[in-house]
Backbone as CSV, one residue per row, in Angstrom:
resi,resn,N_x,N_y,N_z,CA_x,CA_y,CA_z,C_x,C_y,C_z
1,MET,0.842,-1.184,0.000,0.000,0.000,0.000,0.882,1.240,0.000
2,SER,0.674,2.131,-0.945,1.500,3.338,-1.021,0.765,4.520,-0.406
3,THR,1.551,5.346,0.274,1.033,6.550,0.899,1.805,7.739,0.342
4,LYS,1.101,8.834,0.103,1.722,10.039,-0.421,1.311,11.218,0.453
5,ILE,2.270,12.100,0.715,1.985,13.325,1.459,1.891,14.460,0.443
6,GLU,0.810,15.242,0.514,0.612,16.360,-0.396,0.468,17.651,0.411
7,ILE,1.251,18.653,0.054,1.170,19.978,0.673,0.479,20.882,-0.331
8,LYS,-0.616,21.527,0.103,-1.456,22.257,-0.846,-1.923,23.598,-0.274
9,ARG,-1.626,24.680,-0.994,-2.146,26.003,-0.633,-3.612,26.056,-1.034
10,GLU,-4.420,26.599,-0.148,-5.842,26.697,-0.447,-6.366,28.057,-0.003
11,GLU,-7.491,28.439,-0.548,-8.118,29.720,-0.215,-8.756,29.664,1.171
12,ARG,-8.970,30.824,1.757,-9.664,30.938,3.046,-11.165,30.978,2.771
13,THR,-11.731,29.800,2.522,-13.163,29.679,2.277,-13.840,29.166,3.544
14,ASN,-15.166,29.219,3.570,-15.876,28.704,4.741,-15.621,27.213,4.952
15,SER,-15.577,26.427,3.876,-15.329,24.990,4.047,-13.906,24.742,4.550
16,ASN,-12.924,25.534,4.096,-11.563,25.371,4.601,-11.422,25.862,6.029
17,ARG,-12.178,26.882,6.393,-12.182,27.328,7.786,-12.725,26.225,8.685
18,THR,-13.748,25.534,8.221,-14.312,24.422,8.986,-13.276,23.318,9.160
19,LYS,-12.579,22.959,8.078,-11.507,21.945,8.155,-10.426,22.376,9.142
20,PHE,-10.034,23.633,9.049,-8.975,24.161,9.915,-9.395,24.069,11.385
21,ARG,-10.613,24.503,11.680,-11.106,24.474,13.059,-11.177,23.050,13.592
22,LYS,-11.622,22.128,12.750,-11.747,20.729,13.177,-10.384,20.137,13.545
23,LEU,-9.373,20.382,12.692,-8.045,19.828,12.979,-7.415,20.509,14.194
24,SER,-7.596,21.821,14.328,-7.020,22.502,15.494,-7.620,21.942,16.783
25,ARG,-8.908,21.671,16.769,-9.545,21.102,17.969,-9.013,19.711,18.264
26,GLU,-8.809,18.929,17.207,-8.291,17.570,17.381,-6.863,17.592,17.939
27,VAL,-6.051,18.539,17.486,-4.646,18.581,17.890,-4.459,19.211,19.266
28,CYS,-5.136,20.336,19.542,-4.848,21.056,20.789,-6.038,21.176,21.739
29,GLY,-7.207,20.734,21.306,-8.372,20.815,22.177,-9.097,22.144,22.112
30,GLU,-8.625,23.044,21.280,-9.222,24.368,21.150,-9.574,24.606,19.684
31,VAL,-10.688,25.291,19.445,-11.074,25.629,18.073,-10.390,26.933,17.689
32,CYS,-9.507,26.863,16.707,-8.823,28.043,16.178,-9.258,28.222,14.736
33,ASP,-9.421,29.453,14.331,-9.878,29.760,12.976,-8.748,30.405,12.187
34,ILE,-8.823,30.322,10.882,-7.883,31.020,10.014,-8.206,32.507,10.147
35,PRO,-7.282,33.306,10.653,-7.581,34.735,10.791,-7.845,35.393,9.434
36,GLU,-8.580,36.496,9.471,-8.828,37.265,8.246,-7.506,37.693,7.637
37,ASN,-7.483,37.827,6.336,-6.295,38.244,5.581,-5.133,37.271,5.723
38,ASN,-5.415,36.022,6.095,-4.396,34.993,6.199,-4.528,34.012,5.056
39,TYR,-3.432,33.356,4.782,-3.389,32.283,3.795,-3.252,30.981,4.560
40,VAL,-3.551,29.877,3.899,-3.487,28.585,4.582,-2.875,27.533,3.656
41,ILE,-2.102,26.656,4.266,-1.569,25.494,3.565,-1.996,24.275,4.372
42,PHE,-2.558,23.296,3.683,-2.955,22.042,4.317,-1.998,20.940,3.883
43,VAL,-1.852,19.937,4.740,-1.072,18.745,4.410,-2.015,17.554,4.473
44,TYR,-2.020,16.798,3.379,-2.884,15.622,3.283,-2.040,14.360,3.163
45,GLU,-2.518,13.312,3.786,-1.968,11.987,3.542,-2.921,11.317,2.562
46,LYS,-2.370,10.899,1.408,-3.198,10.298,0.368,-2.883,8.813,0.266
47,ARG,-3.900,8.021,0.517,-3.812,6.573,0.339,-4.770,6.210,-0.776
48,PRO,-4.600,5.042,-1.364,-5.508,4.665,-2.464,-6.988,4.739,-2.088
49,SER,-7.309,4.449,-0.835,-8.720,4.412,-0.453,-9.177,5.612,0.375
50,LYS,-8.237,6.501,0.766,-8.622,7.559,1.693,-7.643,8.733,1.625
51,VAL,-8.178,9.949,1.760,-7.365,11.157,1.890,-7.661,11.746,3.264
52,SER,-6.597,11.998,4.049,-6.766,12.520,5.407,-5.987,13.813,5.583
53,LEU,-6.609,14.778,6.231,-5.936,16.018,6.597,-5.082,15.732,7.832
54,ILE,-3.768,16.016,7.735,-2.880,15.700,8.852,-2.133,16.919,9.398
55,GLY,-2.199,18.061,8.707,-1.506,19.252,9.189,-1.989,20.503,8.484
56,GLU,-1.666,21.657,9.093,-2.096,22.935,8.524,-1.266,24.062,9.121
57,ILE,-1.172,25.127,8.341,-0.483,26.323,8.808,-1.196,27.536,8.212
58,SER,-1.341,28.594,9.009,-1.910,29.847,8.497,-0.867,30.940,8.671
59,TYR,-0.916,31.914,7.768,0.103,32.955,7.782,-0.403,34.207,7.095
60,GLN,0.274,35.314,7.417,-0.123,36.626,6.902,1.112,37.357,6.382
61,PHE,0.990,37.918,5.189,2.068,38.721,4.624,2.116,40.091,5.290
62,CYS,3.313,40.667,5.334,3.458,42.018,5.888,2.763,43.029,4.977
63,ASP,2.390,44.135,5.575,1.784,45.237,4.833,2.907,46.148,4.354
64,LEU,3.216,46.083,3.079,4.332,46.855,2.522,4.074,48.357,2.514
65,ASN,2.833,48.770,2.784,2.513,50.197,2.843,2.842,50.809,4.198
66,MET,3.133,49.975,5.184,3.492,50.483,6.508,4.979,50.819,6.529
67,ASP,5.310,52.009,7.012,6.711,52.449,7.070,7.402,52.078,8.372
68,THR,6.621,51.976,9.448,7.194,51.647,10.760,6.337,50.586,11.424
69,PRO,6.941,49.779,12.284,6.204,48.663,12.879,5.230,49.033,13.981
70,GLY,5.393,50.158,14.615,4.548,50.466,15.766,5.033,49.685,16.974
71,SER,4.222,49.634,18.014,4.678,49.031,19.272,4.215,47.594,19.482
72,ASN,3.249,47.105,18.716,2.758,45.737,18.904,3.692,44.729,18.260
73,PHE,3.978,43.634,18.969,4.837,42.595,18.412,4.218,42.017,17.144
74,ASP,2.894,41.841,17.156,2.214,41.226,16.012,1.695,42.261,15.010
75,SER,2.403,43.373,14.897,2.051,44.420,13.941,2.017,43.859,12.523
76,GLU,1.120,44.384,11.704,1.023,43.956,10.313,2.223,44.420,9.488
77,TYR,3.123,45.154,10.110,4.375,45.544,9.459,5.213,44.296,9.132
78,TYR,5.042,43.233,9.927,5.807,41.998,9.772,4.959,40.893,9.149
79,SER,5.586,40.038,8.362,4.937,38.789,7.960,4.915,37.888,9.185
80,GLN,3.838,37.098,9.308,3.669,36.310,10.524,3.093,34.931,10.233
81,ILE,3.575,33.957,10.975,2.921,32.649,11.025,1.929,32.753,12.181
82,THR,0.662,32.468,11.906,-0.350,32.652,12.950,-0.711,31.355,13.672
83,PHE,-0.841,30.249,12.950,-1.130,28.960,13.575,-0.463,27.842,12.786
84,MET,-0.105,26.768,13.489,0.343,25.552,12.831,-0.058,24.370,13.706
85,PHE,-0.686,23.390,13.076,-1.104,22.190,13.783,-0.748,20.965,12.953
86,ILE,-0.160,19.963,13.601,0.161,18.680,12.974,-0.409,17.593,13.881
87,LYS,-1.139,16.654,13.294,-1.660,15.550,14.098,-0.507,14.838,14.808
88,GLU,-0.769,14.417,16.031,0.279,13.845,16.875,1.010,12.673,16.209
89,ASP,0.292,11.793,15.537,0.920,10.631,14.898,1.866,11.014,13.760
90,TYR,1.811,12.254,13.305,2.627,12.707,12.172,3.702,13.711,12.593
91,GLN,3.774,14.011,13.893,4.800,14.921,14.380,6.159,14.219,14.360
92,LEU,7.214,15.009,14.330,8.603,14.522,14.317,8.938,13.744,13.044
93,GLN,8.236,14.068,11.949,8.502,13.425,10.659,8.896,14.443,9.592
94,GLY,9.129,15.680,9.992,9.552,16.704,9.045,8.420,17.456,8.366
95,ILE,7.181,17.148,8.711,6.033,17.796,8.068,5.936,19.267,8.484
96,GLY,6.097,19.548,9.763,6.064,20.930,10.231,7.169,21.760,9.598
97,LYS,8.349,21.178,9.489,9.476,21.881,8.861,9.160,22.212,7.411
98,LYS,8.568,21.263,6.684,8.201,21.515,5.281,7.157,22.625,5.171
99,LEU,6.192,22.619,6.085,5.173,23.679,6.069,5.811,25.046,6.290
100,VAL,6.659,25.150,7.297,7.303,26.429,7.591,8.182,26.855,6.420
101,GLU,8.924,25.933,5.829,9.772,26.278,4.673,8.937,26.808,3.509
102,ASN,7.772,26.216,3.257,6.880,26.721,2.209,6.454,28.154,2.504
103,VAL,6.081,28.405,3.738,5.635,29.741,4.131,6.793,30.737,4.040
104,LEU,7.972,30.343,4.512,9.124,31.249,4.455,9.461,31.623,3.018
105,ASN,9.350,30.676,2.103,9.581,30.984,0.683,8.571,32.004,0.172
106,ASP,7.304,31.844,0.577,6.284,32.832,0.199,6.636,34.207,0.764
107,PHE,7.016,34.238,2.047,7.359,35.506,2.691,8.527,36.181,1.984
108,LYS,9.565,35.423,1.685,10.770,35.998,1.090,10.521,36.490,-0.327
109,SER,9.558,35.905,-1.022,9.232,36.412,-2.359,8.411,37.709,-2.267
110,HIS,7.765,37.911,-1.130,6.948,39.108,-0.905,7.799,40.275,-0.389
111,ASP,8.716,39.978,0.543,9.549,41.007,1.155,10.834,40.360,1.653
112,LYS,11.957,40.850,1.218,13.244,40.239,1.563,13.970,40.947,2.702
113,ILE,13.364,41.940,3.317,14.069,42.756,4.309,13.521,42.592,5.730
114,ARG,12.221,42.596,5.870,11.630,42.599,7.213,11.721,41.216,7.868
115,PRO,11.978,41.203,9.176,11.980,39.925,9.898,10.587,39.283,9.858
116,ILE,10.558,37.992,10.082,9.303,37.229,10.115,9.027,36.893,11.570
117,ARG,7.786,37.007,11.975,7.453,36.831,13.388,6.443,35.716,13.629
118,ILE,6.514,35.213,14.862,5.548,34.222,15.334,5.425,34.375,16.844
119,GLN,4.233,34.129,17.335,4.034,33.989,18.775,3.857,32.490,18.997
120,SER,4.921,31.856,19.450,4.971,30.402,19.550,4.429,29.908,20.878
121,ALA,3.721,28.786,20.828,3.361,28.088,22.060,4.665,27.677,22.736
122,GLY,4.694,27.719,24.043,5.916,27.420,24.791,6.566,26.109,24.393
123,ARG,5.772,25.092,24.166,6.351,23.783,23.857,6.878,23.677,22.423
124,ALA,6.615,24.673,21.585,7.110,24.645,20.201,8.329,25.545,19.989
125,VAL,8.800,26.196,21.032,9.916,27.127,20.903,11.147,26.434,20.321
126,GLY,11.496,25.266,20.824,12.668,24.532,20.332,12.572,24.217,18.844
127,PHE,11.375,23.866,18.393,11.151,23.583,16.970,11.499,24.807,16.129
128,PHE,10.987,25.965,16.522,11.233,27.181,15.750,12.686,27.643,15.866
129,GLU,13.320,27.412,17.010,14.742,27.751,17.136,15.578,26.944,16.146
130,LYS,15.240,25.685,15.941,15.971,24.851,14.977,15.837,25.394,13.556
131,LEU,14.783,26.154,13.287,14.568,26.734,11.965,15.142,28.146,11.853
132,GLY,15.838,28.593,12.897,16.510,29.893,12.841,15.813,31.033,13.558
133,PHE,14.635,30.795,14.115,13.938,31.840,14.860,14.654,32.077,16.187
134,VAL,14.618,33.319,16.647,15.216,33.665,17.933,14.131,34.254,18.843
135,LYS,14.319,34.052,20.141,13.378,34.577,21.124,13.484,36.087,21.189
136,VAL,12.337,36.729,21.346,12.280,38.173,21.550,11.590,38.382,22.896
137,GLY,12.341,38.818,23.876,11.774,39.009,25.206,11.631,37.693,25.954
138,ASN,10.889,37.757,27.041,10.678,36.591,27.894,9.393,35.874,27.526
139,ILE,9.311,34.606,27.908,8.080,33.848,27.697,6.972,34.496,28.529
140,MET,5.767,34.503,27.980,4.643,35.174,28.638,3.605,34.140,29.059
141,GLU,3.060,34.309,30.239,1.925,33.494,30.656,0.672,34.226,30.206
142,THR,-0.201,33.506,29.521,-1.419,34.126,28.993,-2.607,33.773,29.869
143,VAL,-3.715,34.397,29.596,-4.948,34.083,30.317,-5.753,33.030,29.570
144,CYS,-5.180,32.509,28.498,-5.851,31.487,27.696,-6.094,30.253,28.553
145,GLY,-7.252,29.666,28.417,-7.624,28.552,29.272,-6.970,27.221,28.962
146,ILE,-6.501,27.010,27.734,-5.953,25.696,27.411,-4.448,25.677,27.597
147,SER,-3.929,24.522,27.964,-2.517,24.440,28.332,-1.569,24.701,27.170
148,VAL,-1.936,24.326,25.952,-1.003,24.484,24.830,-0.673,25.953,24.566
149,PHE,-1.589,26.866,24.836,-1.352,28.291,24.619,-1.171,29.055,25.933
150,ARG,-0.952,28.368,27.028,-0.816,29.017,28.340,0.447,29.867,28.412
151,PHE,1.540,29.348,27.804,2.790,30.086,27.771,3.160,30.342,26.324
152,MET,3.393,31.607,25.985,3.689,32.005,24.612,5.033,32.744,24.579
153,GLN,5.764,32.509,23.490,7.062,33.152,23.308,7.070,33.910,21.995
154,ASN,7.325,35.208,22.044,7.519,35.978,20.823,8.843,35.533,20.206
155,MET,8.827,35.302,18.885,10.028,34.868,18.176,10.103,35.581,16.837
156,GLU,11.316,35.675,16.331,11.548,36.395,15.085,12.619,35.679,14.274
157,LEU,12.424,35.660,12.961,13.438,35.139,12.047,14.048,36.318,11.332
158,PRO,15.302,36.651,11.672,15.940,37.775,10.988,16.147,37.429,9.508
159,ILE,16.003,38.414,8.679,16.233,38.222,7.247,17.608,38.782,6.929
160,THR,18.417,37.997,6.287,19.730,38.481,5.904,19.658,39.004,4.484
161,VAL,20.105,40.205,4.315,20.078,40.857,3.009,21.407,40.610,2.316
162,PRO,21.384,40.040,1.092,22.644,39.816,0.389,23.349,41.146,0.102
163,THR,24.676,41.135,0.220,25.432,42.370,-0.026,26.089,42.357,-1.393
């Protein structure tokens, strides 16, 4: 039996929002939606008899019309990864890394100068550090009720400009 993994960019439609919410609930116990003005990439496992959604990532391009970032870490001045979820049975197989690499390529084609930002769940900080992200400030305890988002770390991927 052959299995194939497919990474696919899709529009932010109501049916895709439903898929996104369902997988986020399955992975972390909380319903998360694709934020407005975000793009989404889904990962499917394709078998001859079944196609299963196994991962997803949402992201937002920076607003090139903004001249300064302002004071908010999640300012639209920066491109941002907003959510990423991978089913537990598929974690530690390189799927998350492939998703982030796809998004980073999109970001770099849009803007090659501004850093890329994420507010990472505490337990995912090491994953993002391996991809070159660095911590910005201290980890924050949130008022969010679920444990996966209880501690959040602001992180940034510096962009190196060729000389």
